[in-house]
PQR file of N, CA, C, O and H, with PARSE charges and radii, in Angstrom:
ATOM      1  N   MET A   1     150.684  37.024  55.092 -0.4000 1.5000
ATOM      2  CA  MET A   1     149.742  36.059  54.549 -0.0000 2.0000
ATOM      3  C   MET A   1     150.288  34.656  54.724  0.5500 1.7000
ATOM      4  O   MET A   1     151.409  34.462  55.194 -0.5500 1.4000
ATOM      5  N   LEU A   2     149.500  33.706  54.349 -0.4000 1.5000
ATOM      6  CA  LEU A   2     149.875  32.307  54.503 -0.0000 2.0000
ATOM      7  C   LEU A   2     150.837  31.880  53.400  0.5500 1.7000
ATOM      8  O   LEU A   2     150.695  32.277  52.244 -0.5500 1.4000
ATOM      9  H   LEU A   2     148.589  33.864  53.968  0.4000 1.0000
ATOM     10  N   ASN A   3     151.809  31.070  53.777 -0.4000 1.5000
ATOM     11  CA  ASN A   3     152.677  30.520  52.745 -0.0000 2.0000
ATOM     12  C   ASN A   3     152.160  29.135  52.349  0.5500 1.7000
ATOM     13  O   ASN A   3     151.214  28.628  52.951 -0.5500 1.4000
ATOM     14  H   ASN A   3     151.924  30.748  54.716  0.4000 1.0000
ATOM     15  N   VAL A   4     152.771  28.536  51.356 -0.4000 1.5000
ATOM     16  CA  VAL A   4     152.271  27.289  50.788 -0.0000 2.0000
ATOM     17  C   VAL A   4     152.344  26.151  51.800  0.5500 1.7000
ATOM     18  O   VAL A   4     151.445  25.311  51.840 -0.5500 1.4000
ATOM     19  H   VAL A   4     153.539  28.948  50.866  0.4000 1.0000
ATOM     20  N   LYS A   5     153.378  26.104  52.606 -0.4000 1.5000
ATOM     21  CA  LYS A   5     153.496  25.030  53.595 -0.0000 2.0000
ATOM     22  C   LYS A   5     152.356  25.074  54.593  0.5500 1.7000
ATOM     23  O   LYS A   5     151.819  24.032  54.969 -0.5500 1.4000
ATOM     24  H   LYS A   5     154.109  26.786  52.574  0.4000 1.0000
ATOM     25  N   GLU A   6     151.982  26.263  55.025 -0.4000 1.5000
ATOM     26  CA  GLU A   6     150.871  26.404  55.970 -0.0000 2.0000
ATOM     27  C   GLU A   6     149.547  26.017  55.324  0.5500 1.7000
ATOM     28  O   GLU A   6     148.692  25.406  55.963 -0.5500 1.4000
ATOM     29  H   GLU A   6     152.418  27.109  54.720  0.4000 1.0000
ATOM     30  N   ILE A   7     149.385  26.372  54.070 -0.4000 1.5000
ATOM     31  CA  ILE A   7     148.144  26.048  53.361 -0.0000 2.0000
ATOM     32  C   ILE A   7     148.021  24.542  53.177  0.5500 1.7000
ATOM     33  O   ILE A   7     146.934  23.986  53.338 -0.5500 1.4000
ATOM     34  H   ILE A   7     150.080  26.869  53.551  0.4000 1.0000
ATOM     35  N   ARG A   8     149.120  23.878  52.843 -0.4000 1.5000
ATOM     36  CA  ARG A   8     149.087  22.428  52.631 -0.0000 2.0000
ATOM     37  C   ARG A   8     148.751  21.664  53.908  0.5500 1.7000
ATOM     38  O   ARG A   8     148.229  20.552  53.837 -0.5500 1.4000
ATOM     39  H   ARG A   8     150.003  24.329  52.713  0.4000 1.0000
ATOM     40  N   LYS A   9     149.037  22.235  55.063 -0.4000 1.5000
ATOM     41  CA  LYS A   9     148.736  21.578  56.331 -0.0000 2.0000
ATOM     42  C   LYS A   9     147.238  21.607  56.650  0.5500 1.7000
ATOM     43  O   LYS A   9     146.768  20.805  57.456 -0.5500 1.4000
ATOM     44  H   LYS A   9     149.461  23.139  55.120  0.4000 1.0000
ATOM     45  N   MET A  10     146.494  22.508  56.037 -0.4000 1.5000
ATOM     46  CA  MET A  10     145.059  22.645  56.313 -0.0000 2.0000
ATOM     47  C   MET A  10     144.267  21.529  55.644  0.5500 1.7000
ATOM     48  O   MET A  10     144.666  21.016  54.599 -0.5500 1.4000
ATOM     49  H   MET A  10     146.877  23.160  55.382  0.4000 1.0000
ATOM     50  N   ASP A  11     143.146  21.158  56.250 -0.4000 1.5000
ATOM     51  CA  ASP A  11     142.272  20.187  55.604 -0.0000 2.0000
ATOM     52  C   ASP A  11     141.344  20.914  54.628  0.5500 1.7000
ATOM     53  O   ASP A  11     141.299  22.144  54.595 -0.5500 1.4000
ATOM     54  H   ASP A  11     142.822  21.575  57.099  0.4000 1.0000
ATOM     55  N   ASP A  12     140.609  20.138  53.839 -0.4000 1.5000
ATOM     56  CA  ASP A  12     139.787  20.715  52.774 -0.0000 2.0000
ATOM     57  C   ASP A  12     138.710  21.658  53.306  0.5500 1.7000
ATOM     58  O   ASP A  12     138.471  22.720  52.730 -0.5500 1.4000
ATOM     59  H   ASP A  12     140.646  19.139  53.865  0.4000 1.0000
ATOM     60  N   ALA A  13     138.063  21.274  54.399 -0.4000 1.5000
ATOM     61  CA  ALA A  13     136.996  22.110  54.944 -0.0000 2.0000
ATOM     62  C   ALA A  13     137.538  23.468  55.395  0.5500 1.7000
ATOM     63  O   ALA A  13     136.910  24.504  55.178 -0.5500 1.4000
ATOM     64  H   ALA A  13     138.257  20.412  54.867  0.4000 1.0000
ATOM     65  N   THR A  14     138.699  23.441  56.019 -0.4000 1.5000
ATOM     66  CA  THR A  14     139.319  24.690  56.465 -0.0000 2.0000
ATOM     67  C   THR A  14     139.702  25.556  55.266  0.5500 1.7000
ATOM     68  O   THR A  14     139.512  26.772  55.285 -0.5500 1.4000
ATOM     69  H   THR A  14     139.209  22.599  56.196  0.4000 1.0000
ATOM     70  N   LEU A  15     140.237  24.930  54.236 -0.4000 1.5000
ATOM     71  CA  LEU A  15     140.605  25.684  53.032 -0.0000 2.0000
ATOM     72  C   LEU A  15     139.382  26.343  52.405  0.5500 1.7000
ATOM     73  O   LEU A  15     139.438  27.507  52.009 -0.5500 1.4000
ATOM     74  H   LEU A  15     140.392  23.943  54.220  0.4000 1.0000
ATOM     75  N   LEU A  16     138.289  25.609  52.313 -0.4000 1.5000
ATOM     76  CA  LEU A  16     137.086  26.171  51.710 -0.0000 2.0000
ATOM     77  C   LEU A  16     136.542  27.336  52.524  0.5500 1.7000
ATOM     78  O   LEU A  16     136.093  28.334  51.960 -0.5500 1.4000
ATOM     79  H   LEU A  16     138.244  24.663  52.635  0.4000 1.0000
ATOM     80  N   SER A  17     136.579  27.215  53.841 -0.4000 1.5000
ATOM     81  CA  SER A  17     136.094  28.330  54.665 -0.0000 2.0000
ATOM     82  C   SER A  17     137.032  29.532  54.562  0.5500 1.7000
ATOM     83  O   SER A  17     136.575  30.675  54.555 -0.5500 1.4000
ATOM     84  H   SER A  17     136.944  26.405  54.300  0.4000 1.0000
ATOM     85  N   GLN A  18     138.343  29.283  54.481 -0.4000 1.5000
ATOM     86  CA  GLN A  18     139.304  30.376  54.313 -0.0000 2.0000
ATOM     87  C   GLN A  18     139.095  31.075  52.971  0.5500 1.7000
ATOM     88  O   GLN A  18     139.183  32.300  52.886 -0.5500 1.4000
ATOM     89  H   GLN A  18     138.715  28.354  54.486  0.4000 1.0000
ATOM     90  N   ILE A  19     138.818  30.298  51.926 -0.4000 1.5000
ATOM     91  CA  ILE A  19     138.577  30.881  50.603 -0.0000 2.0000
ATOM     92  C   ILE A  19     137.340  31.776  50.648  0.5500 1.7000
ATOM     93  O   ILE A  19     137.344  32.873  50.089 -0.5500 1.4000
ATOM     94  H   ILE A  19     138.746  29.303  51.996  0.4000 1.0000
ATOM     95  N   ASP A  20     136.287  31.312  51.309 -0.4000 1.5000
ATOM     96  CA  ASP A  20     135.080  32.138  51.429 -0.0000 2.0000
ATOM     97  C   ASP A  20     135.376  33.446  52.159  0.5500 1.7000
ATOM     98  O   ASP A  20     134.929  34.514  51.741 -0.5500 1.4000
ATOM     99  H   ASP A  20     136.283  30.421  51.763  0.4000 1.0000
ATOM    100  N   ASP A  21     136.132  33.352  53.251 -0.4000 1.5000
ATOM    101  CA  ASP A  21     136.481  34.558  54.011 -0.0000 2.0000
ATOM    102  C   ASP A  21     137.307  35.526  53.164  0.5500 1.7000
ATOM    103  O   ASP A  21     137.080  36.736  53.181 -0.5500 1.4000
ATOM    104  H   ASP A  21     136.495  32.484  53.591  0.4000 1.0000
ATOM    105  N   LEU A  22     138.265  34.975  52.426 -0.4000 1.5000
ATOM    106  CA  LEU A  22     139.115  35.827  51.592 -0.0000 2.0000
ATOM    107  C   LEU A  22     138.334  36.461  50.444  0.5500 1.7000
ATOM    108  O   LEU A  22     138.620  37.593  50.052 -0.5500 1.4000
ATOM    109  H   LEU A  22     138.450  33.992  52.412  0.4000 1.0000
ATOM    110  N   LYS A  23     137.354  35.743  49.905 -0.4000 1.5000
ATOM    111  CA  LYS A  23     136.532  36.320  48.842 -0.0000 2.0000
ATOM    112  C   LYS A  23     135.710  37.490  49.368  0.5500 1.7000
ATOM    113  O   LYS A  23     135.540  38.494  48.677 -0.5500 1.4000
ATOM    114  H   LYS A  23     137.122  34.823  50.223  0.4000 1.0000
ATOM    115  N   LYS A  24     135.201  37.362  50.589 -0.4000 1.5000
ATOM    116  CA  LYS A  24     134.466  38.472  51.201 -0.0000 2.0000
ATOM    117  C   LYS A  24     135.389  39.667  51.423  0.5500 1.7000
ATOM    118  O   LYS A  24     135.016  40.815  51.180 -0.5500 1.4000
ATOM    119  H   LYS A  24     135.339  36.546  51.150  0.4000 1.0000
ATOM    120  N   GLU A  25     136.604  39.371  51.893 -0.4000 1.5000
ATOM    121  CA  GLU A  25     137.574  40.448  52.100 -0.0000 2.0000
ATOM    122  C   GLU A  25     137.927  41.115  50.776  0.5500 1.7000
ATOM    123  O   GLU A  25     138.044  42.339  50.705 -0.5500 1.4000
ATOM    124  H   GLU A  25     136.907  38.439  52.090  0.4000 1.0000
ATOM    125  N   LEU A  26     138.097  40.312  49.730 -0.4000 1.5000
ATOM    126  CA  LEU A  26     138.426  40.853  48.414 -0.0000 2.0000
ATOM    127  C   LEU A  26     137.311  41.758  47.898  0.5500 1.7000
ATOM    128  O   LEU A  26     137.581  42.806  47.312 -0.5500 1.4000
ATOM    129  H   LEU A  26     138.002  39.319  49.788  0.4000 1.0000
ATOM    130  N   PHE A  27     136.068  41.359  48.113 -0.4000 1.5000
ATOM    131  CA  PHE A  27     134.941  42.197  47.715 -0.0000 2.0000
ATOM    132  C   PHE A  27     135.002  43.548  48.423  0.5500 1.7000
ATOM    133  O   PHE A  27     134.838  44.596  47.799 -0.5500 1.4000
ATOM    134  H   PHE A  27     135.848  40.508  48.590  0.4000 1.0000
ATOM    135  N   ASN A  28     135.239  43.508  49.733 -0.4000 1.5000
ATOM    136  CA  ASN A  28     135.319  44.757  50.503 -0.0000 2.0000
ATOM    137  C   ASN A  28     136.495  45.619  50.049  0.5500 1.7000
ATOM    138  O   ASN A  28     136.380  46.842  49.977 -0.5500 1.4000
ATOM    139  H   ASN A  28     135.372  42.656  50.240  0.4000 1.0000
ATOM    140  N   LEU A  29     137.624  44.981  49.743 -0.4000 1.5000
ATOM    141  CA  LEU A  29     138.785  45.732  49.268 -0.0000 2.0000
ATOM    142  C   LEU A  29     138.494  46.397  47.924  0.5500 1.7000
ATOM    143  O   LEU A  29     138.877  47.546  47.702 -0.5500 1.4000
ATOM    144  H   LEU A  29     137.718  43.987  49.801  0.4000 1.0000
ATOM    145  N   ARG A  30     137.822  45.682  47.035 -0.4000 1.5000
ATOM    146  CA  ARG A  30     137.476  46.257  45.733 -0.0000 2.0000
ATOM    147  C   ARG A  30     136.524  47.434  45.898  0.5500 1.7000
ATOM    148  O   ARG A  30     136.638  48.443  45.202 -0.5500 1.4000
ATOM    149  H   ARG A  30     137.511  44.749  47.216  0.4000 1.0000
ATOM    150  N   PHE A  31     135.592  47.294  46.822 -0.4000 1.5000
ATOM    151  CA  PHE A  31     134.642  48.378  47.076 -0.0000 2.0000
ATOM    152  C   PHE A  31     135.381  49.611  47.597  0.5500 1.7000
ATOM    153  O   PHE A  31     135.131  50.727  47.141 -0.5500 1.4000
ATOM    154  H   PHE A  31     135.499  46.474  47.388  0.4000 1.0000
ATOM    155  N   LYS A  32     136.287  49.410  48.548 -0.4000 1.5000
ATOM    156  CA  LYS A  32     137.065  50.532  49.080 -0.0000 2.0000
ATOM    157  C   LYS A  32     137.935  51.160  47.998  0.5500 1.7000
ATOM    158  O   LYS A  32     138.090  52.380  47.942 -0.5500 1.4000
ATOM    159  H   LYS A  32     136.491  48.503  48.918  0.4000 1.0000
ATOM    160  N   HIS A  33     138.502  50.314  47.141 -0.4000 1.5000
ATOM    161  CA  HIS A  33     139.358  50.812  46.068 -0.0000 2.0000
ATOM    162  C   HIS A  33     138.549  51.675  45.097  0.5500 1.7000
ATOM    163  O   HIS A  33     139.021  52.715  44.637 -0.5500 1.4000
ATOM    164  H   HIS A  33     138.376  49.323  47.186  0.4000 1.0000
ATOM    165  N   ALA A  34     137.335  51.236  44.793 -0.4000 1.5000
ATOM    166  CA  ALA A  34     136.487  51.979  43.857 -0.0000 2.0000
ATOM    167  C   ALA A  34     136.065  53.329  44.440  0.5500 1.7000
ATOM    168  O   ALA A  34     135.892  54.300  43.704 -0.5500 1.4000
ATOM    169  H   ALA A  34     136.951  50.392  45.166  0.4000 1.0000
ATOM    170  N   THR A  35     135.900  53.383  45.752 -0.4000 1.5000
ATOM    171  CA  THR A  35     135.494  54.637  46.373 -0.0000 2.0000
ATOM    172  C   THR A  35     136.685  55.507  46.759  0.5500 1.7000
ATOM    173  O   THR A  35     136.509  56.631  47.227 -0.5500 1.4000
ATOM    174  H   THR A  35     136.040  52.593  46.349  0.4000 1.0000
ATOM    175  N   GLY A  36     137.891  54.990  46.563 -0.4000 1.5000
ATOM    176  CA  GLY A  36     139.087  55.765  46.848 -0.0000 2.0000
ATOM    177  C   GLY A  36     139.507  55.767  48.306  0.5500 1.7000
ATOM    178  O   GLY A  36     140.291  56.620  48.722 -0.5500 1.4000
ATOM    179  H   GLY A  36     138.034  54.077  46.182  0.4000 1.0000
ATOM    180  N   LYS A  37     139.001  54.831  49.083 -0.4000 1.5000
ATOM    181  CA  LYS A  37     139.324  54.790  50.508 -0.0000 2.0000
ATOM    182  C   LYS A  37     140.307  53.685  50.879  0.5500 1.7000
ATOM    183  O   LYS A  37     140.597  53.491  52.059 -0.5500 1.4000
ATOM    184  H   LYS A  37     138.365  54.138  48.745  0.4000 1.0000
ATOM    185  N   LEU A  38     140.816  52.967  49.901 -0.4000 1.5000
ATOM    186  CA  LEU A  38     141.749  51.881  50.169 -0.0000 2.0000
ATOM    187  C   LEU A  38     143.152  52.438  50.338  0.5500 1.7000
ATOM    188  O   LEU A  38     143.672  53.108  49.446 -0.5500 1.4000
ATOM    189  H   LEU A  38     140.580  53.125  48.942  0.4000 1.0000
ATOM    190  N   GLU A  39     143.761  52.162  51.477 -0.4000 1.5000
ATOM    191  CA  GLU A  39     145.107  52.671  51.738 -0.0000 2.0000
ATOM    192  C   GLU A  39     146.186  51.698  51.280  0.5500 1.7000
ATOM    193  O   GLU A  39     147.215  52.121  50.753 -0.5500 1.4000
ATOM    194  H   GLU A  39     143.338  51.618  52.202  0.4000 1.0000
ATOM    195  N   ASP A  40     145.962  50.387  51.476 -0.4000 1.5000
ATOM    196  CA  ASP A  40     146.966  49.376  51.130 -0.0000 2.0000
ATOM    197  C   ASP A  40     146.521  48.642  49.866  0.5500 1.7000
ATOM    198  O   ASP A  40     145.858  47.608  49.940 -0.5500 1.4000
ATOM    199  H   ASP A  40     145.127  50.044  51.904  0.4000 1.0000
ATOM    200  N   THR A  41     146.890  49.184  48.715 -0.4000 1.5000
ATOM    201  CA  THR A  41     146.453  48.588  47.455 -0.0000 2.0000
ATOM    202  C   THR A  41     147.134  47.256  47.177  0.5500 1.7000
ATOM    203  O   THR A  41     146.612  46.455  46.403 -0.5500 1.4000
ATOM    204  H   THR A  41     147.429  50.024  48.655  0.4000 1.0000
ATOM    205  N   ALA A  42     148.269  47.004  47.779 -0.4000 1.5000
ATOM    206  CA  ALA A  42     148.966  45.733  47.592 -0.0000 2.0000
ATOM    207  C   ALA A  42     148.188  44.574  48.197  0.5500 1.7000
ATOM    208  O   ALA A  42     148.385  43.421  47.815 -0.5500 1.4000
ATOM    209  H   ALA A  42     148.693  47.655  48.408  0.4000 1.0000
ATOM    210  N   ARG A  43     147.310  44.878  49.135 -0.4000 1.5000
ATOM    211  CA  ARG A  43     146.504  43.830  49.776 -0.0000 2.0000
ATOM    212  C   ARG A  43     145.589  43.159  48.753  0.5500 1.7000
ATOM    213  O   ARG A  43     145.318  41.964  48.873 -0.5500 1.4000
ATOM    214  H   ARG A  43     147.150  45.815  49.445  0.4000 1.0000
ATOM    215  N   LEU A  44     145.113  43.888  47.762 -0.4000 1.5000
ATOM    216  CA  LEU A  44     144.306  43.289  46.693 -0.0000 2.0000
ATOM    217  C   LEU A  44     145.072  42.159  46.016  0.5500 1.7000
ATOM    218  O   LEU A  44     144.539  41.069  45.806 -0.5500 1.4000
ATOM    219  H   LEU A  44     145.334  44.859  47.664  0.4000 1.0000
ATOM    220  N   PHE A  45     146.309  42.430  45.681 -0.4000 1.5000
ATOM    221  CA  PHE A  45     147.157  41.451  45.004 -0.0000 2.0000
ATOM    222  C   PHE A  45     147.393  40.226  45.884  0.5500 1.7000
ATOM    223  O   PHE A  45     147.276  39.095  45.414 -0.5500 1.4000
ATOM    224  H   PHE A  45     146.742  43.316  45.851  0.4000 1.0000
ATOM    225  N   THR A  46     147.725  40.445  47.156 -0.4000 1.5000
ATOM    226  CA  THR A  46     148.050  39.317  48.029 -0.0000 2.0000
ATOM    227  C   THR A  46     146.827  38.447  48.313  0.5500 1.7000
ATOM    228  O   THR A  46     146.948  37.225  48.398 -0.5500 1.4000
ATOM    229  H   THR A  46     147.821  41.364  47.538  0.4000 1.0000
ATOM    230  N   VAL A  47     145.664  39.054  48.461 -0.4000 1.5000
ATOM    231  CA  VAL A  47     144.453  38.268  48.710 -0.0000 2.0000
ATOM    232  C   VAL A  47     144.115  37.429  47.483  0.5500 1.7000
ATOM    233  O   VAL A  47     143.773  36.254  47.609 -0.5500 1.4000
ATOM    234  H   VAL A  47     145.566  40.047  48.393  0.4000 1.0000
ATOM    235  N   ARG A  48     144.209  38.030  46.290 -0.4000 1.5000
ATOM    236  CA  ARG A  48     143.933  37.276  45.056 -0.0000 2.0000
ATOM    237  C   ARG A  48     144.888  36.107  44.905  0.5500 1.7000
ATOM    238  O   ARG A  48     144.468  35.003  44.559 -0.5500 1.4000
ATOM    239  H   ARG A  48     144.487  38.985  46.187  0.4000 1.0000
ATOM    240  N   LYS A  49     146.161  36.336  45.159 -0.4000 1.5000
ATOM    241  CA  LYS A  49     147.160  35.279  45.018 -0.0000 2.0000
ATOM    242  C   LYS A  49     146.955  34.169  46.046  0.5500 1.7000
ATOM    243  O   LYS A  49     147.149  32.993  45.738 -0.5500 1.4000
ATOM    244  H   LYS A  49     146.502  37.233  45.440  0.4000 1.0000
ATOM    245  N   THR A  50     146.565  34.536  47.257 -0.4000 1.5000
ATOM    246  CA  THR A  50     146.336  33.531  48.290 -0.0000 2.0000
ATOM    247  C   THR A  50     145.138  32.661  47.924  0.5500 1.7000
ATOM    248  O   THR A  50     145.177  31.446  48.115 -0.5500 1.4000
ATOM    249  H   THR A  50     146.407  35.492  47.507  0.4000 1.0000
ATOM    250  N   ILE A  51     144.083  33.264  47.406 -0.4000 1.5000
ATOM    251  CA  ILE A  51     142.922  32.488  46.959 -0.0000 2.0000
ATOM    252  C   ILE A  51     143.344  31.525  45.850  0.5500 1.7000
ATOM    253  O   ILE A  51     142.930  30.365  45.842 -0.5500 1.4000
ATOM    254  H   ILE A  51     144.051  34.251  47.251  0.4000 1.0000
ATOM    255  N   ALA A  52     144.151  31.995  44.930 -0.4000 1.5000
ATOM    256  CA  ALA A  52     144.610  31.150  43.826 -0.0000 2.0000
ATOM    257  C   ALA A  52     145.451  29.989  44.339  0.5500 1.7000
ATOM    258  O   ALA A  52     145.309  28.864  43.860 -0.5500 1.4000
ATOM    259  H   ALA A  52     144.487  32.937  44.937  0.4000 1.0000
ATOM    260  N   ARG A  53     146.324  30.248  45.304 -0.4000 1.5000
ATOM    261  CA  ARG A  53     147.142  29.176  45.877 -0.0000 2.0000
ATOM    262  C   ARG A  53     146.271  28.110  46.537  0.5500 1.7000
ATOM    263  O   ARG A  53     146.495  26.912  46.367 -0.5500 1.4000
ATOM    264  H   ARG A  53     146.439  31.162  45.693  0.4000 1.0000
ATOM    265  N   MET A  54     145.283  28.566  47.287 -0.4000 1.5000
ATOM    266  CA  MET A  54     144.397  27.623  47.980 -0.0000 2.0000
ATOM    267  C   MET A  54     143.602  26.785  46.985  0.5500 1.7000
ATOM    268  O   MET A  54     143.447  25.579  47.174 -0.5500 1.4000
ATOM    269  H   MET A  54     145.101  29.540  47.425  0.4000 1.0000
ATOM    270  N   LYS A  55     143.104  27.411  45.939 -0.4000 1.5000
ATOM    271  CA  LYS A  55     142.360  26.670  44.931 -0.0000 2.0000
ATOM    272  C   LYS A  55     143.253  25.679  44.193  0.5500 1.7000
ATOM    273  O   LYS A  55     142.811  24.581  43.853 -0.5500 1.4000
ATOM    274  H   LYS A  55     143.230  28.391  45.786  0.4000 1.0000
ATOM    275  N   THR A  56     144.493  26.054  43.946 -0.4000 1.5000
ATOM    276  CA  THR A  56     145.433  25.173  43.288 -0.0000 2.0000
ATOM    277  C   THR A  56     145.701  23.935  44.131  0.5500 1.7000
ATOM    278  O   THR A  56     145.735  22.823  43.605 -0.5500 1.4000
ATOM    279  H   THR A  56     144.852  26.946  44.223  0.4000 1.0000
ATOM    280  N   ILE A  57     145.888  24.112  45.411 -0.4000 1.5000
ATOM    281  CA  ILE A  57     146.142  22.984  46.306 -0.0000 2.0000
ATOM    282  C   ILE A  57     144.920  22.075  46.369  0.5500 1.7000
ATOM    283  O   ILE A  57     145.062  20.852  46.376 -0.5500 1.4000
ATOM    284  H   ILE A  57     145.860  25.015  45.838  0.4000 1.0000
ATOM    285  N   LEU A  58     143.726  22.652  46.414 -0.4000 1.5000
ATOM    286  CA  LEU A  58     142.507  21.833  46.399 -0.0000 2.0000
ATOM    287  C   LEU A  58     142.413  21.017  45.114  0.5500 1.7000
ATOM    288  O   LEU A  58     142.040  19.844  45.143 -0.5500 1.4000
ATOM    289  H   LEU A  58     143.611  23.646  46.407  0.4000 1.0000
ATOM    290  N   THR A  59     142.750  21.635  44.001 -0.4000 1.5000
ATOM    291  CA  THR A  59     142.712  20.926  42.720 -0.0000 2.0000
ATOM    292  C   THR A  59     143.739  19.809  42.676  0.5500 1.7000
ATOM    293  O   THR A  59     143.462  18.734  42.145 -0.5500 1.4000
ATOM    294  H   THR A  59     143.053  22.587  43.978  0.4000 1.0000
ATOM    295  N   GLU A  60     144.921  20.048  43.226 -0.4000 1.5000
ATOM    296  CA  GLU A  60     145.952  19.004  43.280 -0.0000 2.0000
ATOM    297  C   GLU A  60     145.467  17.821  44.102  0.5500 1.7000
ATOM    298  O   GLU A  60     145.710  16.671  43.737 -0.5500 1.4000
ATOM    299  H   GLU A  60     145.147  20.921  43.658  0.4000 1.0000
ATOM    300  N   ARG A  61     144.780  18.092  45.213 -0.4000 1.5000
ATOM    301  CA  ARG A  61     144.282  17.017  46.052 -0.0000 2.0000
ATOM    302  C   ARG A  61     143.192  16.222  45.355  0.5500 1.7000
ATOM    303  O   ARG A  61     143.113  15.006  45.531 -0.5500 1.4000
ATOM    304  H   ARG A  61     144.583  19.026  45.511  0.4000 1.0000
ATOM    305  N   GLU A  62     142.361  16.871  44.577 -0.4000 1.5000
ATOM    306  CA  GLU A  62     141.307  16.177  43.839 -0.0000 2.0000
ATOM    307  C   GLU A  62     141.882  15.281  42.756  0.5500 1.7000
ATOM    308  O   GLU A  62     141.311  14.233  42.451 -0.5500 1.4000
ATOM    309  H   GLU A  62     142.425  17.859  44.434  0.4000 1.0000
ATOM    310  N   ALA A  63     143.000  15.679  42.176 -0.4000 1.5000
ATOM    311  CA  ALA A  63     143.623  14.935  41.094 -0.0000 2.0000
ATOM    312  C   ALA A  63     144.269  13.642  41.582  0.5500 1.7000
ATOM    313  O   ALA A  63     144.468  12.712  40.801 -0.5500 1.4000
ATOM    314  H   ALA A  63     143.463  16.530  42.424  0.4000 1.0000
ATOM    315  N   LYS A  64     144.593  13.583  42.856 -0.4000 1.5000
ATOM    316  CA  LYS A  64     145.268  12.395  43.379 -0.0000 2.0000
ATOM    317  C   LYS A  64     144.316  11.262  43.609  0.5500 1.7000
ATOM    318  O   LYS A  64     144.728  10.188  44.048 -0.5500 1.4000
ATOM    319  H   LYS A  64     144.431  14.339  43.491  0.4000 1.0000
TER
END
């Protein structure tokens, strides 16, 4: 997944589109998890954390 340095290099539009993509992926992962077909359950955690990191960076930029 992306680390914080890579996320900080992105512009706001790219971050917002990445967040949308990750939210769609998270929805699909939750659906697979509910049906018992998810093999990599750790991916749920990493996608959630990455979305949180991206939102945090966006909020920091708005505060400046």
